[in-house]
Backbone as a chain_set.jsonl record, in Angstrom:
{"seq": "MTSPGEQLLPINSNGDVVLVRQQVRAVAIQAGLSLVDQTKVVTAASELARNALVYAGGGQVKIEVVRNGVRSGLRLTFSDDGPGIPDIEQALTDGWTTGGGLGLGLSGSRRLVDEFDLQSAPGEGTLVTVTKWSR", "coords": {"N": [[0.852, -1.178, 0.0], [0.56, 2.197, -0.836], [1.085, 5.643, -0.021], [0.035, 9.061, -0.749], [2.433, 10.561, -2.869], [4.144, 8.456, -2.849], [5.563, 5.798, -4.757], [5.097, 2.625, -6.191], [6.907, 0.228, -7.708], [7.218, -2.531, -9.942], [9.748, -5.1, -10.161], [10.631, -7.044, -12.451], [11.971, -7.579, -14.76], [14.722, -6.77, -16.996], [14.033, -4.408, -18.217], [12.369, -3.281, -16.306], [14.262, -2.648, -14.353], [15.587, -0.548, -15.607], [13.458, 1.298, -15.716], [13.104, 1.724, -12.954], [15.507, 3.021, -12.339], [15.122, 5.397, -13.833], [12.814, 6.504, -12.62], [13.69, 6.829, -9.974], [15.682, 8.751, -10.345], [14.086, 10.914, -11.229], [12.466, 11.38, -8.961], [14.437, 11.918, -7.079], [15.36, 14.356, -7.999], [13.061, 15.904, -7.533], [13.133, 15.785, -4.741], [15.176, 17.436, -4.177], [17.853, 16.694, -4.273], [21.362, 16.971, -4.882], [23.221, 16.894, -8.004], [25.343, 15.074, -7.795], [24.511, 13.537, -5.568], [22.117, 12.558, -6.61], [23.118, 10.874, -8.594], [24.48, 9.01, -7.003], [22.355, 7.804, -5.524], [20.784, 6.782, -7.577], [22.55, 4.941, -8.675], [22.841, 3.158, -6.502], [20.168, 2.296, -6.356], [19.929, 0.991, -8.813], [21.729, -1.165, -8.495], [20.509, -2.516, -6.33], [17.986, -3.121, -7.364], [18.722, -4.774, -9.478], [19.871, -6.864, -8.01], [17.56, -7.879, -6.747], [16.222, -8.854, -8.971], [18.069, -10.73, -10.117], [18.821, -12.487, -7.984], [16.478, -13.105, -6.632], [14.542, -13.453, -8.482], [12.886, -11.389, -8.976], [10.951, -8.591, -7.693], [9.935, -5.747, -5.826], [9.929, -2.135, -5.61], [9.529, 0.537, -3.368], [9.227, 3.934, -3.711], [9.85, 6.952, -2.155], [9.502, 10.366, -1.126], [10.957, 11.795, 1.671], [10.904, 13.632, 4.77], [12.699, 15.203, 7.387], [12.151, 17.31, 8.988], [14.15, 19.207, 8.806], [15.457, 18.778, 6.409], [14.969, 17.333, 3.14], [14.635, 14.114, 1.607], [15.243, 10.987, -0.073], [13.698, 7.91, 0.09], [14.098, 4.501, -0.449], [12.599, 1.392, -0.701], [13.265, -1.833, -1.127], [11.879, -4.949, -1.858], [11.567, -8.503, -1.772], [10.541, -11.897, -2.452], [12.391, -13.868, -2.431], [15.018, -16.375, -1.97], [16.282, -15.433, 0.29], [18.94, -14.195, 2.451], [21.492, -15.961, 3.836], [23.72, -15.228, 5.425], [24.119, -12.223, 6.448], [26.164, -10.432, 7.196], [28.372, -11.463, 5.823], [27.414, -11.157, 3.22], [27.531, -8.435, 2.963], [30.177, -7.93, 2.666], [32.836, -6.612, 0.825], [33.448, -7.861, -2.395], [32.43, -10.406, -1.955], [30.346, -12.809, -3.362], [27.535, -14.653, -4.588], [26.972, -14.951, -7.093], [27.943, -14.17, -10.48], [29.076, -11.696, -10.364], [30.909, -8.714, -9.281], [30.699, -8.593, -6.586], [30.031, -6.268, -5.261], [27.587, -5.099, -5.039], [25.685, -4.964, -2.738], [27.403, -3.989, -0.654], [28.554, -1.803, -1.931], [26.275, -0.287, -2.503], [25.503, 0.362, 0.094], [27.538, 2.135, 0.818], [26.942, 4.288, -0.808], [24.699, 5.606, 0.094], [22.948, 7.399, 2.77], [21.592, 6.156, 4.852], [21.136, 2.745, 5.587], [19.491, -0.272, 5.602], [19.203, -3.676, 6.031], [17.27, -6.503, 5.915], [16.894, -9.912, 6.199], [16.38, -13.416, 5.806], [16.998, -16.92, 5.467], [14.731, -18.38, 3.23], [12.82, -16.44, 3.649], [12.834, -14.179, 2.073], [13.935, -10.813, 1.197], [14.47, -7.549, 2.502], [15.376, -4.371, 1.795], [16.162, -1.193, 2.829], [16.92, 2.037, 1.925], [18.152, 5.364, 2.412], [18.684, 8.583, 1.141], [19.786, 11.725, 1.911], [19.166, 15.218, 1.264], [21.672, 17.716, 0.889]], "CA": [[0.0, 0.0, 0.0], [1.333, 3.434, -0.897], [0.368, 6.868, 0.306], [0.353, 10.086, -1.745], [3.86, 10.865, -2.94], [4.891, 7.208, -2.94], [5.364, 4.998, -5.963], [5.461, 1.226, -6.049], [7.259, -0.268, -9.036], [7.643, -3.929, -9.992], [11.066, -5.422, -10.713], [10.487, -8.391, -12.993], [12.712, -7.696, -16.013], [15.759, -5.755, -17.175], [13.333, -3.165, -18.53], [11.909, -2.718, -15.036], [15.431, -2.055, -13.695], [15.775, 0.745, -16.277], [12.384, 2.185, -15.246], [13.409, 2.078, -11.568], [16.555, 4.053, -12.403], [14.524, 6.644, -14.337], [11.904, 7.059, -11.612], [14.479, 7.257, -8.817], [16.304, 10.025, -10.704], [13.044, 11.947, -11.258], [12.048, 11.691, -7.595], [15.6, 12.531, -6.425], [15.334, 15.767, -8.411], [11.96, 16.504, -6.756], [13.527, 15.846, -3.33], [16.199, 18.464, -4.034], [19.203, 16.15, -4.177], [22.343, 17.5, -5.826], [23.506, 15.981, -9.116], [26.202, 14.0, -7.275], [23.691, 12.653, -4.739], [21.197, 11.867, -7.524], [23.876, 9.798, -9.231], [24.74, 7.982, -5.985], [21.137, 7.058, -5.173], [20.38, 6.03, -8.769], [23.465, 3.798, -8.768], [22.436, 2.212, -5.457], [18.88, 1.722, -6.77], [20.188, 0.069, -9.919], [22.341, -2.371, -7.923], [19.543, -3.235, -5.496], [16.955, -3.659, -8.258], [19.326, -5.894, -10.199], [19.971, -7.972, -7.053], [16.223, -8.477, -6.585], [15.919, -9.584, -10.205], [18.985, -11.848, -10.326], [18.888, -13.446, -6.876], [15.157, -13.469, -6.119], [13.612, -13.614, -9.589], [12.038, -10.194, -9.065], [10.488, -7.998, -6.439], [9.35, -4.433, -6.039], [10.542, -1.04, -4.877], [8.696, 1.676, -3.003], [10.001, 5.173, -3.807], [9.125, 8.01, -1.458], [10.198, 11.538, -0.615], [10.811, 11.876, 3.124], [11.402, 14.863, 5.381], [12.985, 15.035, 8.814], [11.964, 18.604, 9.625], [15.197, 20.126, 8.38], [15.793, 18.547, 5.001], [14.216, 16.274, 2.481], [15.452, 13.038, 1.085], [14.6, 9.955, -0.871], [13.781, 6.581, 0.702], [13.784, 3.401, -1.357], [12.428, 0.131, 0.003], [13.255, -2.961, -2.054], [11.439, -6.181, -1.203], [11.388, -9.667, -2.641], [10.181, -13.152, -1.8], [13.397, -14.824, -2.867], [15.526, -17.356, -1.011], [16.841, -14.787, 1.469], [20.397, -14.143, 2.586], [21.794, -16.706, 5.055], [24.732, -14.551, 6.244], [24.07, -10.823, 6.023], [27.489, -9.828, 7.364], [29.192, -11.921, 4.701], [26.867, -10.576, 1.995], [27.927, -7.025, 2.919], [31.628, -7.872, 2.527], [33.277, -6.324, -0.542], [34.013, -8.97, -3.148], [31.727, -11.672, -1.736], [29.198, -12.954, -4.252], [27.105, -16.005, -4.931], [26.743, -14.888, -8.542], [29.135, -13.955, -11.284], [29.437, -10.28, -10.356], [32.092, -8.279, -8.553], [30.463, -8.647, -5.149], [30.008, -4.901, -4.735], [26.22, -4.573, -5.08], [25.169, -4.567, -1.43], [28.361, -3.154, 0.075], [28.673, -0.543, -2.663], [25.037, 0.472, -2.283], [25.538, 0.873, 1.464], [28.436, 3.296, 0.853], [26.41, 5.383, -1.634], [23.525, 6.218, 0.723], [23.162, 7.873, 4.137], [21.035, 5.157, 5.766], [21.033, 1.454, 4.909], [18.977, -1.323, 6.477], [19.005, -4.943, 5.313], [16.651, -7.565, 6.706], [16.724, -11.099, 5.374], [16.632, -14.713, 6.422], [16.74, -17.983, 4.501], [13.343, -18.737, 3.004], [11.907, -15.358, 4.006], [12.977, -13.005, 1.221], [14.855, -9.756, 1.612], [13.949, -6.186, 2.556], [16.47, -3.408, 1.885], [15.687, 0.187, 2.851], [18.011, 3.014, 1.856], [17.735, 6.76, 2.383], [19.684, 9.574, 0.761], [19.293, 13.05, 2.327], [19.704, 16.375, 0.559], [22.761, 18.358, 1.661]], "C": [[0.897, 1.24, 0.0], [0.451, 4.606, -0.508], [0.715, 7.909, -0.75], [1.844, 10.423, -1.702], [4.735, 9.633, -2.984], [4.587, 6.534, -4.27], [5.815, 3.577, -5.654], [5.693, 0.679, -7.451], [7.667, -1.728, -8.971], [9.062, -4.04, -10.551], [11.0, -6.868, -11.18], [11.262, -8.614, -14.285], [13.81, -6.646, -16.04], [15.139, -4.399, -17.487], [12.817, -2.479, -17.273], [13.065, -2.055, -14.291], [15.707, -0.676, -14.296], [14.718, 1.741, -15.802], [12.609, 2.625, -13.799], [14.464, 3.187, -11.542], [15.965, 5.406, -12.806], [13.64, 7.299, -13.283], [12.661, 7.554, -10.387], [15.153, 8.594, -9.134], [15.271, 11.151, -10.669], [12.635, 12.36, -9.842], [13.199, 12.322, -6.808], [15.688, 14.017, -6.763], [14.25, 16.498, -7.627], [12.349, 16.705, -5.298], [14.635, 16.865, -3.097], [17.608, 17.935, -3.874], [20.101, 16.771, -5.239], [22.582, 16.474, -6.936], [24.364, 14.801, -8.646], [25.372, 13.014, -6.456], [22.633, 11.92, -5.559], [21.901, 10.659, -8.13], [24.142, 8.666, -8.244], [23.492, 7.15, -5.72], [20.621, 6.262, -6.373], [21.264, 4.79, -8.935], [23.099, 2.734, -7.731], [21.13, 1.52, -5.851], [19.07, 0.69, -7.875], [20.765, -1.248, -9.401], [21.317, -3.195, -7.14], [18.412, -3.836, -6.33], [17.491, -4.872, -9.008], [19.485, -7.097, -9.269], [18.626, -8.667, -6.881], [15.879, -9.332, -7.797], [16.763, -10.863, -10.308], [18.864, -12.911, -9.241], [17.526, -13.906, -6.379], [14.134, -13.683, -7.223], [12.65, -12.449, -9.733], [11.612, -9.72, -7.69], [9.811, -6.678, -6.749], [10.134, -3.402, -5.246], [9.483, 0.025, -4.59], [9.612, 2.891, -2.983], [9.208, 6.262, -3.11], [10.056, 9.162, -1.078], [9.917, 11.596, 0.877], [11.388, 13.199, 3.616], [11.65, 14.6, 6.86], [12.863, 16.362, 9.563], [12.959, 19.64, 9.155], [15.465, 19.996, 6.88], [14.932, 17.425, 4.444], [15.193, 15.235, 1.948], [14.606, 12.056, 0.313], [14.802, 8.625, -0.156], [13.314, 5.554, -0.321], [13.694, 2.126, -0.535], [12.259, -0.978, -1.03], [12.818, -4.203, -1.288], [11.298, -7.294, -2.232], [11.03, -10.871, -1.787], [11.146, -14.256, -2.2], [13.89, -15.72, -1.747], [16.085, -16.735, 0.264], [18.35, -14.885, 1.501], [20.763, -14.831, 3.9], [22.774, -15.988, 5.983], [24.85, -13.104, 5.78], [25.441, -10.163, 6.127], [28.405, -10.212, 6.203], [28.727, -11.276, 3.398], [27.252, -9.101, 1.846], [29.441, -6.843, 2.825], [31.985, -7.626, 1.065], [33.878, -7.565, -1.174], [33.312, -10.299, -2.957], [30.504, -11.716, -2.644], [28.823, -14.418, -4.382], [26.822, -16.082, -6.416], [28.053, -14.655, -9.257], [29.624, -12.521, -11.261], [30.69, -10.002, -9.541], [31.914, -8.341, -7.041], [30.456, -7.276, -4.506], [28.605, -4.325, -4.667], [25.711, -4.083, -3.744], [26.124, -3.629, -0.708], [28.533, -1.801, -0.618], [27.449, 0.329, -2.47], [25.036, 1.101, -0.895], [26.417, 2.129, 1.553], [27.857, 4.511, 0.128], [25.264, 6.144, -0.979], [23.857, 6.633, 2.164], [22.651, 6.88, 5.175], [20.791, 3.88, 4.972], [20.567, 0.416, 5.916], [18.661, -2.549, 5.636], [18.431, -5.971, 6.276], [16.407, -8.753, 5.78], [16.99, -12.339, 6.21], [16.322, -15.781, 5.385], [15.254, -18.334, 4.432], [12.346, -17.62, 3.263], [12.029, -14.116, 3.138], [13.892, -11.975, 1.842], [14.147, -8.413, 1.546], [15.151, -5.262, 2.757], [15.871, -2.01, 1.814], [16.892, 1.108, 2.874], [17.433, 4.417, 1.819], [18.935, 7.617, 2.014], [19.092, 10.945, 1.071], [19.916, 14.14, 1.468], [20.734, 17.04, 1.471], [22.438, 19.82, 1.876]], "O": [[1.871, 1.314, 0.749], [-0.771, 4.561, -0.65], [1.602, 7.673, -1.57], [2.434, 10.552, -0.629], [5.951, 9.746, -3.14], [3.501, 6.682, -4.829], [6.796, 3.364, -4.941], [4.783, 0.668, -8.28], [8.381, -2.131, -8.053], [9.512, -3.185, -11.313], [11.272, -7.795, -10.418], [11.223, -9.707, -14.85], [13.83, -5.738, -15.209], [15.657, -3.363, -17.071], [12.824, -1.252, -17.178], [12.876, -1.012, -13.664], [16.028, 0.262, -13.566], [15.038, 2.895, -15.517], [12.335, 3.774, -13.454], [14.326, 4.169, -10.813], [16.27, 6.431, -12.196], [13.709, 8.511, -13.077], [12.311, 8.589, -9.821], [15.192, 9.479, -8.279], [15.547, 12.226, -10.136], [12.477, 13.547, -9.559], [12.96, 13.177, -5.955], [16.048, 14.834, -5.916], [14.487, 17.591, -7.112], [11.942, 17.689, -4.68], [14.999, 17.134, -1.952], [18.481, 18.653, -3.387], [19.66, 17.059, -6.352], [22.184, 15.316, -6.81], [24.135, 13.663, -9.055], [25.503, 11.802, -6.621], [22.285, 10.783, -5.24], [21.347, 9.56, -8.174], [24.042, 7.492, -8.603], [23.562, 5.921, -5.694], [20.074, 5.173, -6.197], [20.777, 3.718, -9.293], [23.052, 1.545, -8.049], [20.996, 0.305, -5.699], [18.435, -0.364, -7.863], [20.338, -2.324, -9.82], [21.265, -4.418, -7.269], [17.935, -4.932, -6.035], [16.796, -5.877, -9.156], [19.261, -8.232, -9.689], [18.554, -9.896, -6.871], [15.308, -10.413, -7.657], [16.23, -11.944, -10.556], [18.81, -14.103, -9.542], [17.415, -14.972, -5.774], [12.991, -14.051, -6.951], [11.706, -12.51, -10.522], [11.878, -10.36, -6.673], [9.193, -6.512, -7.8], [10.895, -3.736, -4.338], [8.664, 0.364, -5.443], [10.649, 2.884, -2.32], [8.037, 6.481, -3.421], [11.226, 8.962, -0.754], [8.769, 11.462, 1.302], [12.243, 13.803, 2.969], [10.903, 13.864, 7.503], [13.414, 16.514, 10.653], [12.644, 20.829, 9.111], [15.673, 20.989, 6.184], [14.271, 16.685, 5.172], [16.399, 15.461, 1.858], [13.415, 12.269, 0.082], [15.93, 8.25, 0.167], [12.278, 5.717, -0.966], [14.6, 1.812, 0.237], [11.241, -1.052, -1.719], [13.325, -4.48, -0.2], [10.96, -7.061, -3.392], [11.194, -10.864, -0.567], [10.772, -15.425, -2.295], [13.257, -15.814, -0.695], [16.339, -17.454, 1.231], [18.961, -15.572, 0.683], [20.39, -14.348, 4.969], [22.673, -16.121, 7.203], [25.585, -12.798, 4.841], [25.834, -9.412, 5.234], [29.127, -9.37, 5.669], [29.548, -10.891, 2.566], [27.294, -8.579, 0.732], [29.933, -5.717, 2.896], [31.51, -8.329, 0.173], [34.712, -8.241, -0.572], [33.563, -11.237, -3.714], [29.721, -10.767, -2.687], [29.672, -15.305, -4.3], [26.477, -17.14, -6.94], [29.131, -14.907, -8.718], [30.494, -12.154, -12.05], [31.429, -10.912, -9.164], [32.877, -8.161, -6.296], [30.83, -7.128, -3.343], [28.439, -3.17, -4.274], [25.34, -2.917, -3.613], [25.706, -2.586, -0.204], [28.645, -0.772, 0.047], [27.564, 1.542, -2.294], [24.613, 2.245, -0.729], [26.087, 3.071, 2.273], [28.241, 5.644, 0.419], [24.893, 7.22, -1.449], [24.901, 6.269, 2.703], [23.219, 6.774, 6.262], [20.306, 3.917, 3.841], [21.184, 0.246, 6.967], [17.936, -2.462, 4.645], [19.023, -6.272, 7.313], [15.795, -8.618, 4.72], [17.732, -12.302, 7.192], [15.476, -15.573, 4.515], [14.609, -18.555, 5.457], [11.142, -17.828, 3.113], [11.399, -13.099, 3.428], [14.536, -12.216, 2.864], [13.333, -8.167, 0.656], [15.856, -5.357, 3.761], [15.163, -1.677, 0.864], [17.772, 0.983, 3.725], [16.356, 4.64, 1.266], [20.046, 7.409, 2.502], [18.027, 11.295, 0.561], [21.048, 14.008, 1.003], [20.654, 16.924, 2.694], [23.219, 20.539, 2.5]]}, "num_chains": 1, "name": "protein.A"}
């Protein structure tokens, strides 16, 4: 369920990953993020969307503008019903991968945003929430 100002997008194909990138950039502009911060959050969104597609067979992302009283930002919540991550600490280690990539998706995404929360367990899917604040 989304409230006004939120968008919920499916991630079921490579085309969906492209649409997620486009929408995240558009909303980042609305939230007042600088060009550098837009690029960081779009890159993180691309990595997290691709992870949902590759490792879980798809999922969804909720995109929302958030405010903390002083500044605005962009919060992205990625969710999937995939196999889950058995060892979160290991999954956040640079270079660790169960796929053919560089192993920088989760750890790199964490470095690109201001707030990063990962919840997952085997058989329970994965929920990743990231926030990027305007400067």
